[in-house]
N, C-alpha and C positions, 0 to 999 in steps of 0.2 A: 547423229545417230551413233557414230563410232565412239564418240566421247562418252555418251550415255552407256554404251555397251561395256567399255573399259571400266567405268565407275561401278557398274552393276557387278562385274566380276570381282572388283576390289572388295565390295560389300560382302559378296559370297565368301570370299577368302577369309574375311574377318569373322563372320558369323558362323560359318560351317567348318572352318579349319581346312578348307580345300584349296590347294595351290592353284593360282591362275594358270600356271604352265600346264597343269594336267588338263584343264578345259581347253586351252589353246591347241594342244596336241591332239586331243580327241576331235575337236572341230576340224582341224586340217585334214585328219584322216577321213572323217565323215564326208567332207566336201569333195575329196578326191573320188570317193565311191559314188557320191551323188552326181558328180559331173559325168563320170563314165556311163552311169546308168541312164541319165537324161539325154546325153549326146551320142550314145552308142559308139564310143571310140575306144581304141585299144592303145591310145597314146600313153606314154609314161608321164602322167600328170603330177605336178607338184603344186600344192597350195601353201602360200605363206601369208600369215597374218602378223602384222606389225604389233609387237607387244605393248607399245606406247600409244600408238594412234588408232589401232584397230583396222588400219587400211588392209584391204584384201587384194592379193595379186595371185594370178594363175599362170603357171609355166608348163610348157611341154618340153620335157627333157629329150634331147636328140644327141645321138652319138656321132662324133665327127669321123667320117669314113672317106675312103678314096672314091668309091662308086656307090651311089645311093640305090638301094633296092626297095626300101620302104620309106617314103617321104615323111610319114608320120613319126617314125622312130629314129631316122637318120638325117644327117645334113652333110653335104660334100665339104671336103677340106677347102676347096677353092672358095665356096660361099662363106664358110666359117671365117677364113682369113680376111675376107672383105669386111666382116664385122669387127674382128680383132686379130691382128697378125700373129698373136702369140698362140693361137689354137694349133694343136697337133692331132694326128690320127689317134683315136681312142679317148680323146677328151669329151666332156659332156657340155653341150650348149643348151642353156635354159632359155627357150623362146617364149616370151610373154605373149599370152593370148587373151582375147577379150570376147568370149562367147556371148551371144545375145541372150538377155533375160537371166544371166547367171546370178545377178544380184538378188532376184526374187527367190530363186532356188536356194541360194546360200542362206537367205533369211529364214526360210522354212526349215531347212536342215539344221541351222544353228539352234533354233528354238528346241527342237526335239532332242538334239545331242546334249545341249546344256542341261535340260531337265533330267535326262537319263544319267548323264555323267555325275550330276550332283547326287542323285540317289545312290549310284554305285560308290562314289567317293565317300559318302556318309556311312554306308555300310562298312567300307574298309576302315574308316576312322574308328567306328564303334568296335569292330572286330579287334583291331590292333590294341585299342585301349583296354578292353576287357580280357583279351588273351594274355596280356602281361600281368593281369591281376588274378589269375587262377589260384585257388587255394587261399584267397584273401577274404576278409569279411566285408560285406556291403550291406547297407541298410536300404530297404525298399518298402513300398506300400502295396498291400494286396489290392489288385485291380479288379480281378474277376476269378471265378471258379468254373471249370469245365471238365467234365468226365473225371472228377476227383483230382485233377491237376489244378494247381494254383498259379495264376499269372500275376507277376509282380512288376510294378512300375519302378524303374530305376532312374527315371528322369529323362535320359537320352534315348532309352530303348526299353523294351519289355523283355522280361526273363520268365522262365518257367521253373516252378517247384513241383517236380513230379511226385506222385503218391509214394513212390519208393524212397524218396528222400525227405519225407515229412516225419515229424515226431508223432508216434502213435498216440492217439487221443487228443492231439492238439487241434483246436478249431480255428479256422481262418475266415475272418469276416472282411468284407470290402472296407478298405480304409485303414485296416490294422497295419501297424508298422513293426517290422521284425529285422533282426540282424541275421544274415544268412551267409553261407559260404559259397563263393563262386567255384563250383565243382568242375565245370567244363565249359569251354567256349569252342563252338564249331561252326563252320560255314554251311549254309544251305541256300537253296534257290531263292528263298525269301529274305535272305540276309543272315547276319550272325544269329545263332541260337545259343542263348546263355542258360545253362542248367545250374540251378541253385540247390543247396542242401541245408536242411536243419538237423539231420540225423548223423552226419559224418563226424568221426572223432576229431578231425582237424578243426571243426567249429569250436569245440571246447578249447583246443590249444590256442586258437586265435583270440578267443575271449579272455583267456588267461594273460596273453600278451597285451591285450587291450586294457585290462583292469589292474594288472599287477606290475607296478613300475620296475621291480627287481627282475621280472621275467623279460620285460621289454628291453631293459638294459643289458641282459645277458648274465646278470649276477646269479640268478636262479635259473636252472635249465630244466626243461621237461624231458624226461627220459623216455617214457612211453605212456600210452593212453589205451584203455579198453572201455568200450561204451555199449550199453544197450539203451538206445535213445528213448527218452520219455520215462525211463525207470531209474537207471543208475549208471554212474561213470566212476571209474578208478583212474587216478592220474598219479604217476610216480615222478617226483621232483628231487633235485639235489642242488646244493649251493657250491659255487666256485670260491666263495669267500667264507672262511671258517667263522667269521664274526656274524654272518647273516644266517638266521634260522629259516630254512626254506619253507617249513610248515607254517611258521608264524607269519612269514611274508605273504604267503598265499591266502591264509585265512583272514588276516587283517584284524584290526581292533574290533573286538566283539563280533567277529565274523563278517564285517561289512563287505570286504572284498569278495569273498567267495559267495556271499549271499546275493550280491549283484549279478553274479554269473548264474546262480541257481534260479533267480527270478527270470532272467532272460531265457532260460531253458525250461520254463513252465514248471518250476519246482522239482526238477530232476535232481535226485540225490547225487552228491559228489563226495567221494572218498579221496582225500589227499594223503598219499603215503610217501615215505622217504626211500629213495633208491639207495641201495648199498651194493658195493662190488662183491661183497660176500653173499653168495647165492642163498644160503640158508637164512641169513638175516633179511635179505630182500623178500624172500618168500614169506617169512614170518610177518613182515610189515604189510605185504600185499593182502593178507587175510584179515586185515583190519575191517571192522571194529573188534573182531575176535582176538582173544589172547592165544598165544601159541607157546607151549611148554618147550618143545624140541622139534628140530627139523633134521631129517636124515636125507642126504642127497646122493644120487647116483649119477655121476658125471657122464658115464658112457650112455646110459639110457636117457639122460637129461630129464630125470624124474626125481620126485621128492616125496617123502612121507612126513606129514606134519602131525604132531601129537598135540591135542588141545584138551583143556579141562573138560570133564564130563558135562558140566552145566553149560558149556559154551559150544558144544558140538553143533547144535542146530544153527547157532549164530555164525559159526565158521562156514558151514555149508551154505546157508542162506536159503531164502524162499525158492523152491524148485531148483536148488543148486546154483543160484545166481552168483553168490559171493565167491565161491571157489571157481566158478566158470570165468568170472572176470579176472580173478587173480591169476589163473592159468594164462589167459590172454595177455595180461599185463607183463608177466615175467617171461613168457615163452617156454615155461616148463610144465611138465605133467605133475600135477599135485594130487596126492592121495591124503585123505584126512582120516584120523582114527582118534578115538577118545583115549584118555589115560588108562581107564579101566580096561578097555578092550585091548590096548597095547600090552599092559602088564599081564593080563590073562594069557595072551598069546605067548609071551616070553616064558611064563611059568609052565604052560602046557607043553611047550616044545623044548623046555629045558635049555634055553640059550640066553646069552647075555646081550646087552646092547652092543658091546664091542664086537661080538661075533656077528651080530646082525649087520653092523656097519661094514665089516669085512666082506660079508656076502653081498651087500649092496654094491660095493665097489669092485667086485670081481667081474672081469670081462669074460663072458661065456666063451669056451674054447672055439665053438663054431663061428664066433664073431670076432675072434682075436685079430684076424687079418683083414677085417672089413671095416670101412668107415661107414657107419650107419647113417642113413638119411632120416633125420627126425623132423620131417615136414608136418607130421600130425602128432598130437599129444592126446592121451586119454585119461579121464578121471571117472566112476561107477557109483550109483547110489543104492546101496543094499546093506543092511545091517550096520549103519553108521559109516560106510565106506563110499566115497564119491569117485566116480570115474567120468571124465569129461573129454569129449572128442572135438577139437577145434574145427575139424573139417566140415561138420554139419550143424554145429552149435546145439547138439542134443545131449541131454543127460540120459544115460542108458542104465537100466537096472541089471547089473551083472557084476559078479566078483571074479569072473574067470580071467579078466585082464589085469587084475591087481598085482602089480610088480611081477611081470611075467618071468623075469630072469631069476626069481627066487622061488624055487619049486615048493618050498615048505608053506608058502603063503596060499597055495592053491587049496589047502585043507582048512583055511581060515573059517569059512562059513560053517563047516561041520563042528569045528572047535567051539565057535561062538554059540552054536545051538546047544 
């Protein structure tokens, strides 16, 4: 029986990846508790299982003392020296005991402990494996749907794709296979809970790393990503090698590389733009596919005014302000958009030049000259061809009042345009 037990543990170790030592230690601890419970003793009991043979031995640990007060816990120095002359006061003598029917109790306990320990160890193995893979891509099959949540079979365990992390409009059917991002791995009473995402911007990043060899190798770097899952994504890239075109590398021959990512994301549109250290140039690129004539930047306010051709104004703004909203997220700057005609009319009406406007843009207001302003939010408005976007609530607001607050002349823009 002992030999079969050891062989069984060896198989468990191979199949489940659970160390035999973990099970041995758990068994020894459980058998100590079982012995005390069944025999009602307060003895300091030690159980030892031979790792090679499976032989089980039970010991009562007794402290060597001059005078014995508790015979269960102590042994006299005189008696201890009869056993071994080297014993001194304070030493521990392990007295082997042979309780009746302990083998049957041990067998019952062993079965329960091994089963439970295997479950616990499996949970730990799964948790450790997936915890190390957070923010990585994994492929799984849709197993079932419940309360709008999708449960995905990952092979070793089941994960959840909550409704908040699903792509809007995407339908999930049993057996469908998807690439998903491991968003979070956390422990629960029922084992590790793995939360997946199809809508997180990092999924796009990982797909680019998967599909674009230059990104995988680090030749082409991803600077930032802004995404409205199921609709559109903007991704800014740059190349560390002057001979490698980052845009061409990401698009691929006849668009094969980026199309593979688009298909995986259920035909979500992807705009790839070139990141530039020059803020004006980066903002101009971010408004793709619209052309931009000029960009005026205000370093203090971290805001910019982009001038676009009249016929491209709606394209620059995008449907419901989506294009400029994503550009603002991508660059981290407040972006205001104005048509060439509107911009020229303003300059003429107010009798100022572009140079004077630039000076006004870069002038630090006196009340703020000693303050480092926290630009945690940015705003862009949609009124009379002007867009104002607030990153804090992802809403487009109909107002011109916030348009370039530090330039008082612009407050009369709406009246002038009328």
